[in-house]
C-alpha positions in Angstrom: -55.5 6.3 -35.1 -53.5 9.4 -36.2 -54.1 11.0 -32.8 -52.6 7.9 -31.1 -49.5 8.0 -33.3 -49.1 11.8 -32.6 -49.5 11.2 -28.8 -47.0 8.3 -29.0 -44.5 10.5 -30.9 -44.9 13.3 -28.3 -44.4 10.9 -25.4 -41.3 9.4 -27.0 -39.9 12.9 -27.7 -40.7 14.0 -24.2 -38.8 10.9 -22.8 -35.9 11.6 -25.1 -35.8 15.2 -24.0 -35.9 14.3 -20.4 -33.1 11.8 -20.8 -31.0 14.4 -22.6 -31.5 16.9 -19.8 -30.8 14.4 -17.1 -27.8 12.9 -18.8 -26.6 16.3 -19.9 -26.1 17.5 -16.3 -24.1 14.3 -15.6 -22.1 14.8 -18.7 -21.2 18.4 -17.8 -20.4 17.3 -14.2 -18.1 14.5 -15.6 -16.4 16.9 -18.1 -15.6 19.3 -15.2 -14.4 16.5 -12.9 -12.0 15.4 -15.6 -10.8 18.9 -16.3 -12.2 19.5 -19.8 -14.5 22.3 -18.5 -13.6 24.8 -15.8 -15.3 25.1 -12.4 -16.6 28.5 -11.4 -15.2 29.8 -8.0 -18.5 29.0 -6.3 -18.7 25.6 -7.8 -15.2 24.9 -6.7 -15.8 26.0 -3.1 -18.9 23.7 -3.0 -16.9 20.9 -4.5 -14.0 21.3 -2.1 -16.3 21.2 0.9 -18.2 18.2 -0.5 -15.1 16.1 -1.3 -13.0 17.0 1.7 -15.7 16.5 4.3 -15.8 12.8 3.3 -12.7 12.2 5.4 -12.3 15.0 7.9 -13.9 18.2 9.1 -13.6 21.4 7.1 -12.4 23.0 10.3 -9.4 20.8 10.2 -8.6 22.0 6.6 -9.1 25.6 7.6 -6.6 25.3 10.4 -4.0 23.6 8.2 -0.8 25.7 8.1 2.6 25.6 6.4 4.2 24.4 9.7 2.1 21.2 9.5 3.1 20.0 6.1 3.4 20.6 2.4 1.3 23.1 0.3 -2.2 22.1 -0.7 -1.1 21.0 -4.2 0.8 18.1 -2.5 -1.9 17.5 0.1 -4.6 17.0 -2.5 -2.3 14.7 -4.5 -1.7 12.7 -1.4 -5.4 12.4 -0.7 -6.0 11.3 -4.3 -3.3 8.7 -4.0 -4.5 7.5 -0.6 -8.1 7.0 -1.8 -6.9 5.3 -4.9 -4.4 2.9 -3.2 -6.8 1.7 -0.4 -10.2 1.6 -2.0 -11.3 -1.1 0.4 -10.6 1.0 3.4 -12.1 4.1 1.9 -15.1 2.4 0.4 -17.8 5.0 -0.3 -15.3 7.9 -0.5 -15.4 9.3 -4.0 -12.2 9.5 -6.0 -10.8 12.9 -6.8 -10.5 13.4 -10.5 -8.0 15.7 -12.3 -10.3 18.7 -12.7 -11.6 18.3 -9.2 -8.1 18.1 -7.8 -7.1 21.3 -9.6 -10.2 23.1 -8.4 -10.0 21.9 -4.8 -6.3 22.9 -4.6 -7.1 26.4 -5.8 -9.9 26.7 -3.2 -7.8 25.8 -0.2 -4.8 27.8 -1.6 -7.1 30.9 -1.8 -9.0 30.4 1.5 -6.2 29.1 3.7 -3.0 29.9 2.1 -0.8 29.1 -0.9 2.6 28.2 0.2 4.0 26.7 -3.0 6.6 29.5 -3.2 8.1 28.4 0.1 9.1 25.0 -1.4 11.5 24.3 -4.3 9.6 23.4 -7.5 11.8 20.3 -7.9 10.8 19.1 -4.5 7.1 19.7 -5.2 7.4 18.0 -8.6 9.0 14.9 -6.9 6.2 14.8 -4.3 3.5 15.0 -7.0 4.8 11.8 -8.6 3.9 12.5 -12.2 0.4 13.9 -11.3 0.1 15.8 -14.6 -2.9 17.9 -13.6 -1.4 19.2 -10.4 2.1 19.6 -11.9 0.5 21.8 -14.5 -1.3 23.8 -11.8 1.9 24.2 -9.8 3.6 25.6 -12.9 0.8 28.1 -13.6 1.5 31.5 -12.0 -1.0 32.2 -9.2 -2.3 35.3 -11.0 -3.4 33.1 -13.9 -5.3 30.6 -11.7 -8.9 31.7 -12.2 -10.4 30.2 -9.0 -7.6 31.6 -6.7 -8.0 35.0 -8.3 -11.7 35.0 -7.9 -11.4 34.1 -4.2 -8.8 36.7 -3.5 -9.5 38.4 -0.2 -11.7 35.6 1.1 -10.7 33.1 3.8 -12.1 29.9 5.3 -13.7 30.4 8.7 -11.1 29.7 11.3 -8.2 29.8 8.9 -4.9 31.2 10.2 -3.5 33.1 7.2 -0.3 33.9 9.0 2.7 33.4 6.7 5.6 31.9 8.4 8.8 33.9 8.0 11.9 31.9 7.1 14.3 31.5 10.0 17.6 33.3 9.7 
C-alpha cells in the first residue's frame, strides 16, 4: 500500500512538473509579447518573419523604402490597428502585442532602414495615435535600442539600404 501511495505521489509530481514546464514556456512567451521581458535579436528576427508573413511576403518588407511611406514605427502601428479593427477580415492573423511591435519595428529598422529621423517627431507621434509602446520606442535613441544595435551591419535579403537625400 505504501508503494502505491509513493507511486501516486511521484506521478502527480511528474504531472505537476510537466504542467509547469509547458505553461512556463507560454508564460515567458506572453511576458515577452506584452513587453515585460525583452526579446533577443535572434528571437526578434524570428518573430518579425513569423508575424509579418501572415499578411505579405518578407520580400515585400525587405524592398520597402522611405519613398513608399512612413518609417517602420508607423507601419507596424498601422498593421496593429488594421488587424485590430477588422478582426473578421483578418481572422486567423495573430494580433501584434506591445512587446512584439517594439521588437518587430527594431528588426525592420535594422535590416531595411530606420528613417525616423527623416520625419518630424510631432508628425510621427500623431500617426502613432497614442500607441504608448511605439511612442516610447520612437523617443528612445537608436543607440539604446538593443535589437537594432545587435543587428547593426546586417540587412534583409533584397533590401535596398539606400538613404534618400533630401531635395534642395
